[in-house]
C-alpha positions in Angstrom: 32.5 -11.8 -7.3 30.9 -11.5 -3.8 27.2 -12.4 -3.4 24.8 -9.4 -3.2 23.6 -8.5 0.3 20.3 -9.8 1.7 19.0 -6.2 1.5 18.7 -6.5 -2.3 18.0 -10.2 -2.6 14.5 -11.7 -2.9 13.3 -14.8 -1.1 9.9 -16.3 -0.6 9.4 -15.5 3.1 6.7 -16.3 5.7 3.4 -17.1 4.2 4.5 -16.8 0.6 5.8 -13.2 0.8 8.5 -12.0 -1.5 11.3 -9.9 -0.1 12.2 -6.8 -2.2 14.7 -4.5 -0.5 13.7 -4.1 3.1 10.0 -5.1 2.7 8.2 -8.4 2.3 5.3 -8.3 -0.2 2.4 -10.6 -1.0 2.4 -11.7 -4.7 -1.2 -10.9 -5.3 -3.2 -9.2 -8.0 -5.7 -6.5 -7.1 -8.6 -8.9 -7.7 -7.0 -11.4 -5.4 -6.6 -8.8 -2.7 -10.3 -7.9 -3.0 -11.3 -11.6 -2.9 -9.1 -12.2 0.2 -10.6 -9.3 2.1 -14.2 -10.2 1.2 -13.7 -13.8 2.2 -12.2 -12.8 5.5 -15.0 -10.4 6.2 -17.5 -13.2 5.5 -15.7 -15.3 8.1 -15.6 -12.4 10.6 -11.9 -12.0 10.4 -10.4 -8.5 10.3 -7.1 -7.3 9.0 -4.9 -4.6 7.6 -3.7 -3.8 4.1 -0.5 -1.8 3.7 0.7 -0.7 0.3 4.5 0.0 0.2 5.9 2.1 -2.6 9.5 3.2 -3.2 9.3 6.0 -0.5 8.0 3.6 2.1 10.5 0.9 1.1 13.3 3.5 1.6 12.0 4.5 5.0 11.7 0.9 6.1 15.3 0.2 5.0 16.4 2.8 7.7 13.9 2.0 10.5 13.2 -1.4 11.9 10.0 -0.2 13.6 8.6 0.6 10.1 9.6 -2.8 8.8 7.8 -4.4 11.7 4.7 -2.3 11.0 4.6 -3.6 7.4 5.4 -7.2 8.5 2.5 -7.1 11.0 -0.1 -6.3 8.3 -2.1 -9.2 7.0 -1.6 -8.0 3.4 1.3 -6.0 2.0 1.2 -5.3 -1.7 3.5 -3.2 -4.0 2.3 0.3 -4.8 5.2 1.0 -7.1 6.4 -0.4 -10.4 10.1 -0.3 -9.3 9.3 -2.9 -6.7 7.5 -5.0 -9.3 10.5 -4.7 -11.6 13.0 -5.6 -8.9 11.0 -8.6 -7.9 11.1 -9.8 -11.5 14.8 -9.4 -11.7 15.2 -11.3 -8.5 13.3 -14.3 -9.8 10.2 -14.0 -7.6 7.9 -11.8 -9.6 5.1 -9.9 -8.1 2.1 -10.2 -10.6 1.3 -6.5 -10.7 1.2 -3.1 -9.0 -1.6 -2.8 -6.5 -2.3 0.7 -5.3 -4.4 2.2 -2.6 -5.8 4.5 -5.2 -7.2 1.5 -7.1 -8.2 -0.5 -4.1 -10.5 2.3 -2.7 -12.6 1.8 -5.9 -12.5 -2.0 -6.2 -13.0 -2.7 -2.5 -15.9 -0.3 -2.1 -17.4 -1.9 -5.2 -17.3 -5.3 -3.6 -18.6 -3.8 -0.3 -21.5 -2.2 -2.1 -22.4 -5.6 -3.7 -22.5 -7.2 -0.3 -24.1 -4.3 1.7 -21.0 -3.8 3.8 -20.5 -0.3 5.3 -17.2 1.6 4.8 -15.6 4.6 6.6 -13.2 7.2 5.3 -10.5 8.9 7.4 -8.2 11.6 6.0 -7.9 14.6 3.8 -8.6 18.3 4.5 -12.1 19.3 5.5 -14.6 18.4 2.8 -12.3 16.1 0.9 -13.5 12.8 2.5 -17.1 14.0 2.0 -16.4 14.6 -1.7 -14.8 11.2 -1.9 -17.8 9.6 -0.3 -20.1 11.2 -3.0 -17.8 10.0 -5.8 -17.7 6.5 -4.5 -21.5 6.3 -4.0 -22.0 7.7 -7.5 -19.8 4.9 -8.9 -21.3 2.2 -6.7 -25.0 2.7 -6.2 -26.1 1.2 -2.9 -22.7 1.8 -1.2 -23.1 2.5 2.5 -20.6 5.0 3.8 -21.0 4.9 7.6 -18.9 8.0 8.2 -16.2 10.3 7.1 -13.6 12.1 9.3 -11.0 14.7 8.5 -8.9 14.9 11.6 -6.4 17.7 12.1 -2.7 17.1 11.7 -1.2 15.6 14.9 -4.6 14.5 16.2 -3.2 11.0 17.0 -1.1 12.5 19.8 -4.2 13.8 21.6 -6.0 11.4 23.9 -9.2 13.3 23.5 -9.1 13.3 19.7 -8.3 9.6 19.6 -11.1 8.9 22.0 -13.5 10.8 19.7 -12.4 8.9 16.6 -12.7 5.6 18.5 -16.2 6.5 19.5 -17.2 7.4 16.0 -15.8 4.1 14.6 -17.4 1.9 17.3 -20.7 3.6 16.8 -20.5 3.3 13.0 -19.3 -0.4 13.0 -17.8 -0.3 9.4 -16.5 -3.4 7.7 -13.9 -1.4 5.8 -11.9 1.6 7.0 -9.8 3.6 4.6 -7.1 5.6 6.4 -5.5 8.2 4.1 -3.0 10.0 6.3 0.2 8.9 4.6 2.7 6.3 5.8 3.5 5.7 8.6 0.9 7.8 10.4 -2.1 6.0 8.8 -0.7 2.6 9.6 0.3 3.4 13.1 -3.3 4.7 13.6 -4.6 1.4 12.2 -2.5 -0.5 14.7 -3.9 1.6 17.5 -7.5 1.1 16.4 -7.7 -2.5 15.3 -8.6 -3.8 18.7 -11.7 -1.6 18.7 -13.0 -3.2 15.4 -11.5 -6.6 15.3 -13.8 -7.8 12.5 -13.1 -4.9 10.2 -10.4 -4.5 7.5 -8.3 -1.3 7.5 -6.6 -0.1 4.4 -3.7 2.4 4.6 -4.4 4.2 1.3 -2.3 7.4 1.2 -3.7 9.9 -1.2 -6.5 7.6 -2.4 -9.2 9.6 -0.7 -8.0 12.8 -2.3 -7.8 11.1 -5.7 -11.3 9.8 -5.3 -12.5 13.2 -4.4 -10.7 14.6 -7.4 -9.1 17.3 -5.2 -5.7 15.9 -6.4 -5.3 14.7 -10.0 -3.9 11.3 -10.5 -1.5 10.4 -13.3 -2.8 8.8 -16.5 -2.9 5.0 -16.3 -0.1 4.6 -18.8 2.2 6.7 -16.6 1.5 4.5 -13.6 2.1 1.3 -15.7 5.5 2.6 -16.8 6.6 3.7 -13.3 6.1 7.5 -14.0 3.4 8.4 -11.6 6.0 10.1 -9.4 6.9 12.4 -12.4 3.3 13.4 -12.9 3.0 14.3 -9.2 6.3 16.1 -9.2 5.3 18.3 -12.1 2.1 19.1 -10.2 3.7 19.9 -6.9 7.4 20.6 -7.5 8.2 22.6 -4.4 6.7 20.0 -2.1 7.8 16.9 -3.8 11.2 17.7 -5.5 13.4 16.6 -2.5 11.4 13.5 -1.8 11.4 12.2 -5.4 14.7 13.5 -6.8 17.0 13.5 -3.8 15.6 10.6 -1.8 13.4 8.2 -3.8 14.9 8.2 -7.3 18.5 7.3 -6.2 17.0 4.7 -3.9 15.0 3.1 -6.7 18.1 3.0 -9.0 20.1 1.3 -6.2 17.3 -1.2 -5.6 17.1 -2.1 -9.3 20.8 -2.2 -9.8 21.2 -4.4 -6.8 18.5 -6.7 -8.1 20.2 -6.8 -11.5 23.6 -7.7 -9.8 21.8 -10.5 -7.8 20.4 -11.9 -11.1 23.8 -11.8 -12.7 25.4 -13.5 -9.7 22.9 -16.3 -9.8 23.4 -16.8 -13.5 27.2 -16.9 -13.0 27.0 -19.2 -10.1 25.0 -21.7 -12.1 27.9 -21.8 -14.6 27.8 -22.3 -18.4 27.1 -26.0 -18.1 24.1 -25.7 -15.8 21.5 -25.5 -18.6 19.9 -28.7 -19.6 21.2 -30.5 -16.5 18.1 -30.3 -14.5 16.2 -33.5 -13.9 
């Protein structure tokens, strides 16, 4: 039986990252991510959090530049239960799913407790403002230094980018949430980090829209069982059917079946007499 390919194997890589499919992920809980970011901010060290899910993992498997974008982030955590399940099958378990939609609440709570300003980028007009109001209601004392709802494609305009840079530099936020979808949001972060080297940027996808309640989020039990995609599909079938049913679902099944084969190969390679022989 041939060994599974490296594309579906998991190894501890770099600074403790776990490889699942094409991406390398940090084995951290949400609380550990928050603690890491807050500690770095206290030391004046900035960074970037990226939250790969199945769709992002699928895209990274096909595009080396997207893999490099994820690898360059200081923290990469799994926003998707299939990635967590695959890591467990591969013998290097990620402790839990860590989503941008959860981090926007936990990180702003920690920021409010420390008086650190935050900035929101993304969503249609009015959505980021509604998210600001919801976050401030949840976390009294939270300082939202600004919100910005740029038009689609603004990142290709030198004038629009200069405007955003000016807004951010003037606001001097400690945390910036970019909710433009991968890879747009994370490429934007890469372009802006030099302007705010002490800040942390979080590529948070639909988290701003979820916080604003302009888009409903799946119940917690669906997310815990890897069914958040189904909830979103039922809500927006025309927009999401191809992504979830044609692209992501088959990819997730291949990822999990490859991880299962890798586990079986490891068990077989140890042989029936391997148990009890460790010293």
